[in-house]
C-alpha positions as CSV (number, residue, x, y, z in Angstrom):
1,X,128.7,88.3,-50.1
2,X,126.7,90.3,-52.8
3,X,125.8,93.9,-52.2
4,X,122.0,94.8,-51.9
5,X,120.5,94.7,-55.5
6,X,119.9,98.4,-55.4
7,X,123.8,99.0,-55.2
8,X,124.2,96.5,-58.3
9,X,125.6,97.6,-61.8
10,X,125.0,96.0,-65.0
11,X,127.9,94.9,-67.2
12,X,127.5,93.5,-71.0
13,X,128.3,90.0,-71.3
14,X,129.6,90.1,-74.7
15,X,132.7,91.6,-75.4
16,X,134.9,92.5,-78.5
17,X,137.0,89.5,-79.1
18,X,134.7,87.1,-77.4
19,X,134.7,85.2,-80.9
20,X,137.3,82.6,-80.8
21,X,136.3,80.2,-83.4
22,X,138.6,79.4,-86.3
23,X,138.3,81.3,-89.4
24,X,135.9,79.7,-91.8
25,X,134.1,77.8,-88.8
26,X,130.2,78.2,-88.9
27,X,129.0,81.0,-86.7
28,X,125.4,80.9,-84.9
29,X,123.7,84.5,-84.6
30,X,123.3,85.2,-80.9
31,X,125.3,82.2,-79.4
32,X,129.3,83.2,-79.3
33,X,131.7,80.1,-79.9
34,X,128.6,77.6,-80.3
35,X,130.2,74.3,-81.5
36,X,129.8,70.6,-81.0
37,X,132.6,68.3,-80.0
38,X,133.2,66.0,-83.1
39,X,131.8,62.6,-82.5
40,X,129.8,63.4,-79.2
41,X,126.2,64.8,-78.5
42,X,128.0,67.5,-76.5
43,X,127.6,71.4,-77.3
44,X,129.2,74.5,-76.1
45,X,128.4,78.3,-76.2
46,X,128.9,81.5,-74.7
47,X,126.0,83.0,-72.9
48,X,123.3,83.6,-75.9
49,X,120.9,86.3,-76.6
50,X,117.2,85.2,-76.1
51,X,116.6,84.1,-79.5
52,X,120.2,82.3,-79.2
53,X,118.8,79.7,-77.1
54,X,116.2,78.6,-79.5
55,X,119.0,78.8,-82.2
56,X,121.3,76.6,-80.6
57,X,118.8,73.9,-79.9
58,X,117.6,73.8,-83.7
59,X,120.8,71.6,-84.7
60,X,120.4,69.7,-81.4
61,X,116.6,68.8,-82.0
62,X,117.4,67.8,-85.5
63,X,120.1,65.3,-84.7
64,X,118.9,64.1,-81.0
65,X,115.2,64.8,-81.2
66,X,114.2,61.2,-80.3
67,X,116.4,61.5,-77.0
68,X,114.1,61.6,-73.9
69,X,116.2,64.5,-72.4
70,X,118.0,67.7,-73.7
71,X,120.2,69.1,-71.1
72,X,121.1,72.8,-71.0
73,X,123.9,73.4,-68.2
74,X,124.6,76.9,-67.2
75,X,128.2,76.7,-65.6
76,X,128.1,80.4,-64.3
77,X,128.4,81.6,-60.5
78,X,127.8,85.1,-61.6
79,X,124.3,86.4,-61.8
80,X,122.9,87.0,-65.2
81,X,119.7,89.0,-66.4
82,X,118.4,89.9,-69.8
83,X,117.9,93.6,-70.5
84,X,116.5,94.1,-74.0
85,X,117.0,90.6,-75.1
86,X,120.9,90.7,-74.3
87,X,122.5,89.4,-71.4
88,X,124.1,91.3,-68.6
89,X,125.9,90.4,-65.4
90,X,125.1,91.9,-62.2
91,X,128.5,93.6,-60.7
92,X,129.7,95.5,-57.4
93,X,129.7,99.0,-58.0
94,X,133.0,99.3,-56.2
95,X,134.7,97.2,-58.7
96,X,132.8,96.7,-61.8
97,X,135.4,94.5,-63.6
98,X,134.8,91.8,-61.1
99,X,131.8,89.6,-60.9
100,X,129.8,89.4,-57.8
101,X,131.4,87.1,-55.2
102,X,134.7,87.9,-56.6
103,X,137.7,88.4,-54.2
104,X,138.5,91.6,-55.9
105,X,142.5,91.0,-55.6
106,X,143.4,90.3,-59.4
107,X,146.1,87.8,-57.9
108,X,143.5,85.7,-56.1
109,X,140.8,86.1,-58.6
110,X,137.6,83.7,-57.7
111,X,134.2,83.5,-57.4
112,X,132.3,82.5,-54.6
113,X,128.5,82.0,-55.5
114,X,128.2,78.1,-55.7
115,X,124.6,77.9,-54.8
116,X,122.5,77.8,-57.9
117,X,119.3,79.1,-55.9
118,X,121.2,82.0,-54.2
119,X,122.4,83.0,-57.6
120,X,118.8,82.9,-59.2
121,X,117.5,84.9,-56.3
122,X,119.9,87.7,-56.8
123,X,119.1,87.5,-60.5
124,X,115.3,88.0,-59.7
125,X,116.1,90.8,-57.3
126,X,118.5,92.6,-59.7
127,X,115.9,92.4,-62.5
128,X,113.3,94.0,-60.5
129,X,115.9,96.8,-59.3
130,X,116.6,97.2,-63.1
131,X,112.7,97.8,-63.6
132,X,112.7,100.2,-60.7
133,X,115.3,102.7,-62.3
134,X,113.2,103.9,-64.9
135,X,113.4,104.1,-68.7
136,X,117.1,104.6,-69.1
137,X,119.1,101.6,-68.6
138,X,122.6,102.4,-67.7
139,X,125.5,99.8,-68.1
140,X,129.2,99.0,-68.4
141,X,130.8,97.5,-71.2
142,X,132.9,94.4,-70.9
143,X,136.4,94.3,-72.9
144,X,138.7,91.7,-73.7
145,X,141.7,91.4,-71.7
146,X,143.4,88.5,-70.0
147,X,144.5,89.9,-66.8
148,X,141.3,91.3,-64.8
149,X,142.6,94.9,-64.5
150,X,142.8,95.1,-68.2
151,X,138.8,94.1,-68.4
152,X,138.2,97.3,-66.2
153,X,136.1,100.1,-67.5
154,X,134.5,102.9,-65.7
155,X,132.6,104.4,-68.4
156,X,128.8,104.0,-68.2
157,X,126.5,103.7,-71.3
158,X,122.8,104.1,-71.7
159,X,120.0,102.9,-73.8
160,X,116.3,102.8,-73.7
161,X,115.0,100.2,-71.3
162,X,112.5,98.0,-73.2
163,X,112.6,94.7,-71.5
164,X,113.9,92.7,-68.5
165,X,113.8,88.9,-68.0
166,X,115.7,86.4,-66.0
167,X,117.4,83.2,-67.1
168,X,114.7,81.1,-65.4
169,X,112.1,82.8,-67.2
170,X,113.5,82.2,-70.7
171,X,114.2,78.6,-69.5
172,X,110.3,78.3,-68.6
173,X,109.2,79.9,-71.9
174,X,111.5,77.4,-73.9
175,X,110.2,74.4,-72.2
176,X,106.6,75.4,-73.3
177,X,107.9,74.6,-76.7
178,X,110.3,71.8,-75.9
179,X,109.2,70.2,-72.9
180,X,112.2,67.5,-72.9
181,X,114.4,70.3,-72.3
182,X,116.2,70.2,-68.8
183,X,117.7,73.4,-67.5
184,X,120.5,73.1,-64.8
185,X,122.8,75.3,-63.1
186,X,126.4,73.9,-62.1
187,X,128.2,76.8,-60.9
188,X,131.9,76.3,-62.0
189,X,134.8,78.7,-61.0
190,X,136.3,80.8,-63.6
191,X,139.8,80.8,-62.6
192,X,140.2,77.6,-60.8
193,X,140.0,74.0,-61.2
194,X,136.4,72.5,-61.0
195,X,135.2,71.6,-57.3
196,X,135.0,67.8,-56.9
197,X,131.3,68.5,-56.4
198,X,131.0,69.9,-60.0
199,X,132.4,66.4,-61.4
200,X,129.8,64.7,-59.3
201,X,126.9,66.9,-60.4
202,X,127.7,66.1,-64.3
203,X,128.0,62.4,-63.3
204,X,124.6,62.5,-61.6
205,X,123.1,64.4,-64.5
206,X,124.3,61.7,-67.1
207,X,124.8,58.3,-65.3
208,X,121.3,57.1,-66.1
209,X,121.1,58.5,-69.7
210,X,122.1,56.9,-73.1
211,X,125.4,57.7,-74.9
212,X,123.6,60.1,-77.4
213,X,121.7,62.2,-74.8
214,X,122.4,65.7,-75.7
215,X,124.1,68.3,-73.5
216,X,124.6,72.0,-74.0
217,X,127.2,73.9,-71.9
218,X,127.4,77.6,-71.3
219,X,129.7,80.0,-69.4
220,X,130.1,83.9,-70.4
221,X,132.3,83.4,-73.5
222,X,131.9,79.6,-73.9
223,X,135.7,79.0,-73.7
224,X,137.5,77.8,-70.3
225,X,134.8,76.5,-68.2
226,X,132.6,75.3,-71.1
227,X,135.6,73.4,-72.5
228,X,136.4,71.8,-69.3
229,X,132.9,70.8,-68.6
230,X,132.5,69.2,-72.3
231,X,135.7,66.8,-71.6
232,X,134.3,65.9,-68.1
233,X,131.1,64.9,-70.0
234,X,132.9,63.2,-72.6
235,X,134.5,60.9,-70.5
236,X,131.3,59.6,-69.1
237,X,129.9,59.7,-72.6
238,X,132.9,57.2,-73.6
239,X,132.0,54.9,-70.8
240,X,128.4,54.6,-72.2
241,X,129.3,54.3,-75.8
242,X,131.7,51.5,-74.7
243,X,128.9,49.8,-72.7
244,X,126.4,50.0,-75.5
245,X,128.8,48.8,-77.9
246,X,129.7,45.8,-75.7
247,X,126.1,44.9,-75.9
248,X,126.1,44.5,-79.6
249,X,128.6,41.6,-79.1
250,X,127.2,38.3,-80.6
251,X,125.2,40.3,-82.7
252,X,127.7,42.4,-84.8
253,X,130.9,40.2,-85.7
254,X,133.8,40.6,-83.3
255,X,136.2,41.9,-85.8
256,X,133.7,44.7,-87.0
257,X,132.7,45.4,-83.3
258,X,136.4,45.7,-82.3
259,X,137.4,47.9,-85.3
260,X,134.5,50.1,-84.6
261,X,135.6,50.3,-80.6
262,X,139.2,51.2,-81.9
263,X,137.9,53.9,-84.0
264,X,135.4,55.6,-81.7
265,X,137.3,54.9,-78.4
266,X,141.0,54.2,-79.4
267,X,143.8,56.1,-77.5
268,X,146.6,57.6,-79.2
269,X,149.9,56.0,-77.7
270,X,148.1,53.2,-76.2
271,X,146.3,51.4,-79.1
272,X,146.8,53.9,-81.9
273,X,150.0,55.0,-83.3
274,X,150.8,58.5,-82.6
275,X,152.3,60.4,-85.9
276,X,152.9,63.7,-84.4
277,X,155.9,64.4,-82.1
278,X,155.0,67.2,-79.7
279,X,156.7,69.0,-77.0
280,X,156.8,67.4,-73.7
281,X,155.2,70.5,-72.0
282,X,152.6,70.7,-74.7
283,X,151.7,67.2,-73.7
284,X,151.4,68.2,-70.0
285,X,154.4,66.4,-68.7
286,X,154.6,68.7,-65.7
287,X,156.4,67.4,-62.4
288,X,153.0,66.5,-60.5
289,X,151.6,64.6,-63.6
290,X,154.7,62.5,-64.0
291,X,154.3,62.1,-59.9
292,X,150.9,60.9,-60.6
293,X,152.0,58.6,-63.5
294,X,154.6,57.0,-61.4
295,X,152.1,56.5,-58.3
296,X,149.2,55.2,-60.2
297,X,149.9,53.0,-63.1
298,X,146.2,53.1,-64.6
299,X,146.8,56.9,-64.6
300,X,149.0,56.5,-68.1
301,X,145.7,55.2,-70.0
302,X,143.4,58.0,-68.0
303,X,146.0,60.7,-69.2
304,X,145.6,59.4,-73.0
305,X,142.2,59.4,-72.6
306,X,141.9,63.0,-71.3
307,X,144.6,64.2,-73.9
308,X,142.4,63.0,-76.8
309,X,139.3,64.5,-75.6
310,X,141.0,67.7,-74.9
311,X,142.6,68.0,-78.3
312,X,139.3,67.1,-79.9
313,X,137.9,70.0,-77.9
314,X,140.7,72.4,-78.9
315,X,140.9,74.6,-81.9
316,X,141.8,73.3,-85.3
317,X,143.5,71.4,-86.7
318,X,143.2,68.7,-83.9
319,X,139.5,69.7,-82.9
320,X,136.6,72.3,-83.6
321,X,136.8,74.4,-80.2
322,X,138.3,77.5,-79.0
323,X,140.9,76.6,-76.2
324,X,143.3,73.6,-75.7
325,X,143.0,73.4,-71.8
326,X,146.4,71.6,-71.6
327,X,148.5,73.6,-73.8
328,X,147.3,76.9,-72.5
329,X,149.5,76.1,-69.3
330,X,152.6,76.1,-71.4
331,X,151.4,79.3,-73.3
332,X,151.0,81.0,-70.2
333,X,154.3,80.0,-69.0
334,X,155.8,81.4,-71.8
335,X,154.1,84.4,-71.3
336,X,155.3,84.4,-67.6
337,X,158.9,84.1,-68.7
338,X,158.8,87.5,-70.7
339,X,156.3,89.5,-68.3
340,X,156.9,91.9,-65.7
341,X,156.7,91.2,-61.9
342,X,153.1,92.1,-61.4
343,X,151.8,90.0,-64.5
344,X,154.0,87.2,-63.5
345,X,152.2,87.3,-59.9
346,X,148.6,86.8,-61.8
347,X,149.9,84.2,-64.4
348,X,151.9,82.0,-61.6
349,X,148.3,81.7,-60.1
350,X,146.6,81.0,-63.5
351,X,149.3,78.3,-64.2
352,X,149.1,76.6,-61.1
353,X,145.3,76.5,-61.3
354,X,145.3,75.1,-64.7
355,X,147.8,72.4,-63.8
356,X,145.4,71.4,-60.9
357,X,142.5,71.4,-63.6
358,X,144.5,69.1,-65.8
359,X,145.6,66.6,-62.9
360,X,141.7,66.5,-61.7
361,X,140.6,65.8,-65.5
362,X,143.2,62.8,-65.2
363,X,141.9,61.7,-61.9
364,X,138.4,61.9,-62.8
365,X,139.1,59.7,-65.6
366,X,140.7,57.2,-63.4
367,X,137.7,57.4,-61.4
368,X,135.2,56.9,-64.4
369,X,137.3,53.9,-65.6
370,X,137.1,52.3,-62.2
371,X,133.9,53.1,-60.6
372,X,131.7,54.0,-63.8
373,X,131.3,50.1,-65.0
374,X,130.0,49.2,-61.6
375,X,127.2,51.8,-62.0
376,X,128.9,54.8,-60.2
377,X,128.0,53.3,-56.7
378,X,130.9,56.0,-55.2
379,X,130.8,59.5,-56.0
380,X,133.9,61.3,-57.1
381,X,134.3,63.1,-53.8
382,X,133.9,59.9,-52.0
383,X,136.9,58.5,-54.4
384,X,138.8,61.2,-53.6
385,X,138.5,60.8,-49.8
386,X,139.3,57.2,-50.1
387,X,142.2,58.3,-52.0
388,X,143.2,61.6,-50.1
389,X,147.0,61.2,-51.1
390,X,145.8,62.7,-54.2
391,X,144.6,66.1,-52.9
392,X,147.8,66.2,-51.2
393,X,149.9,65.4,-54.4
394,X,148.1,68.1,-56.1
395,X,148.2,70.7,-53.4
396,X,151.9,70.2,-53.1
397,X,152.8,69.8,-56.6
398,X,150.9,72.4,-58.4
399,X,153.7,74.7,-58.2
400,X,156.5,72.6,-59.1
401,X,157.5,74.2,-62.2
402,X,160.7,75.9,-63.0
403,X,159.5,79.6,-62.6
404,X,162.8,81.3,-63.1
405,X,165.5,80.3,-65.7
406,X,169.1,81.4,-64.7
407,X,172.3,80.9,-66.4
408,X,174.6,78.4,-64.2
409,X,177.0,80.5,-62.2
410,X,180.1,79.0,-63.7
411,X,179.1,80.3,-67.0
412,X,178.5,83.8,-65.6
413,X,181.7,83.7,-64.2
414,X,183.3,83.1,-67.6
415,X,181.4,86.0,-69.2
416,X,182.1,88.4,-66.3
417,X,185.7,87.7,-66.7
418,X,185.2,88.3,-70.4
419,X,183.6,91.8,-69.9
420,X,185.9,93.1,-66.9
421,X,189.1,92.6,-69.4
422,X,190.9,95.8,-70.2
423,X,190.3,95.2,-73.8
424,X,186.6,93.9,-73.1
425,X,185.4,95.4,-76.5
426,X,187.4,92.8,-78.3
427,X,185.4,90.3,-76.6
428,X,182.0,91.7,-77.4
429,X,181.4,89.3,-80.1
430,X,182.1,86.3,-78.1
431,X,180.2,87.5,-75.3
432,X,176.9,88.0,-77.4
433,X,177.4,84.8,-79.3
434,X,177.9,82.9,-75.7
435,X,174.7,84.5,-74.1
436,X,172.4,83.8,-77.0
437,X,173.9,80.1,-76.8
438,X,173.3,79.9,-73.1
439,X,170.0,81.5,-73.5
440,X,168.8,79.1,-76.2
441,X,170.0,76.1,-74.1
442,X,167.9,77.5,-71.0
443,X,164.7,77.4,-73.1
444,X,165.3,74.4,-75.4
445,X,162.2,72.8,-73.9
446,X,159.8,75.2,-75.5
447,X,158.4,75.0,-79.1
448,X,159.8,77.4,-81.7
449,X,158.0,80.7,-81.9
450,X,157.9,84.5,-80.6
451,X,157.2,83.1,-77.2
452,X,160.4,81.3,-77.2
453,X,162.1,84.1,-78.9
454,X,161.0,86.7,-76.5
455,X,161.9,84.5,-73.7
456,X,165.6,84.1,-74.9
457,X,165.8,87.7,-75.4
458,X,164.6,88.6,-71.7
459,X,167.0,86.0,-70.5
460,X,169.9,87.6,-72.6
461,X,168.9,91.1,-71.3
462,X,169.0,90.0,-67.5
463,X,172.4,88.1,-68.2
464,X,173.9,91.0,-69.6
465,X,173.0,93.3,-66.7
466,X,174.1,90.7,-64.2
467,X,177.7,90.3,-65.8
468,X,178.7,94.1,-65.9
469,X,181.2,95.3,-64.0
470,X,180.7,98.4,-61.6
471,X,182.1,100.9,-64.0
472,X,179.7,99.8,-67.0
473,X,177.0,99.3,-64.7
474,X,177.0,102.9,-63.6
475,X,177.2,103.9,-67.1
476,X,174.4,101.9,-68.5
477,X,172.2,103.1,-65.5
478,X,173.1,106.6,-66.4
479,X,172.1,106.0,-70.2
480,X,169.4,103.4,-69.8
481,X,167.8,104.1,-66.7
482,X,167.5,101.9,-63.7
483,X,168.8,98.4,-64.2
484,X,166.1,97.0,-62.0
485,X,163.8,97.5,-64.8
486,X,166.2,95.3,-67.1
487,X,167.0,97.6,-70.2
488,X,166.9,95.8,-73.4
489,X,169.8,93.5,-74.4
490,X,170.7,95.6,-77.8
491,X,170.5,99.0,-75.9
492,X,173.1,97.6,-73.3
493,X,175.2,96.1,-75.9
494,X,175.0,99.5,-77.8
495,X,176.1,101.5,-74.8
496,X,178.9,99.1,-73.9
497,X,180.3,99.1,-77.3
498,X,180.4,103.0,-77.0
499,X,181.7,103.3,-73.7
500,X,184.9,105.3,-73.3
501,X,186.5,105.4,-69.6
502,X,187.0,109.0,-68.5
503,X,190.4,110.2,-68.5
């Protein structure tokens, strides 16, 4: 439950590092990360300035001005107000780094305001409260950081208060100029997979429109939630495009129409050859995904469709976006492998949530391909009710990942014997070589790069600590500090090499 408006604090929406567009990509003033999904009337942006709304609409109107509707979808659960033409979020004064409604435990970081009307009411109350506070506007500055605690700031800034506006007031002003604009709010959780109701809300918005009906999605930075919504909408758009192309059969020669459908709707690995060889984990081949593919034969095509759209919505060279919402899972897993325990707790939850999101996108694609051609007589929630085993599958399978990589016991025993020998220093070259070979084998599924190198190095450090005999362990702890903190591999090797037993 949100605190009273009189207690709320304001925090900037924009933060240093919010711009994730590739170098050389066109930027839009007042609209961080504004871009279009190639080949689709789908756009994404971070929360814009007041002028940024109209700036984003200009290219949309230019290309899709003849369409009956232009949808602008706000995906945010957190209340937003505009002060001096810039967006600010309402924050709990006890925890400014967390949005209103958040469970403030960073390990269970989630939003709870799912009702658009409730969010709008809080925004109106907070706007009125800011006006009551006088001419000096006080606010906190958000800052970039993956972990919630990294984004915390306790320093208030001030500026002269000139004007306060709500999002709904901005929409109303724009609609006077662009009557066909249809603003909607579909609150989507920043940290978790979209709710089944979110999928249904996007289907309800689009199902009676044309394939060329444009949609602009926005969240705070225009990254995770926006990319997810773009992929959801694109799945519906591809169904609409296939239907519209099929209506041209008999008018357009079949060979030309089939070539056009393959170009627009062809799926890599299904009806288009795949030239690129990518790591299995990068392609989302997690245990629960493989379980889904095994249980549902139609999931293979659905996954190929989702993967194609995710890549199209990802950063260059595959797309024009700002995040690959499939590959980010393995990127987080590589960070997990080299992180401290507190970070690992946060990252583990994030990884499982993102696996669940990826699973739900594939299942939604299955739903669209099965139910969409009939006109969506069944909602996605009803589809999941009828296939409740899918909910069980992801609930039980989202954590099926190798969370800790450990060298096999028999290999450890061999290393321990080499280090316990009287002339152990003569074995050091072989010990180092074996540890690195084993570390390489343990992380053989990861793509080359600094994450893999760091993961191997951390495992080598842990392994070296694990094989130390008592006398060397005591010596290392004296020289390098607590072994629980896993001293660096090279530091341990150095101290072992210099060790001389007491006379």
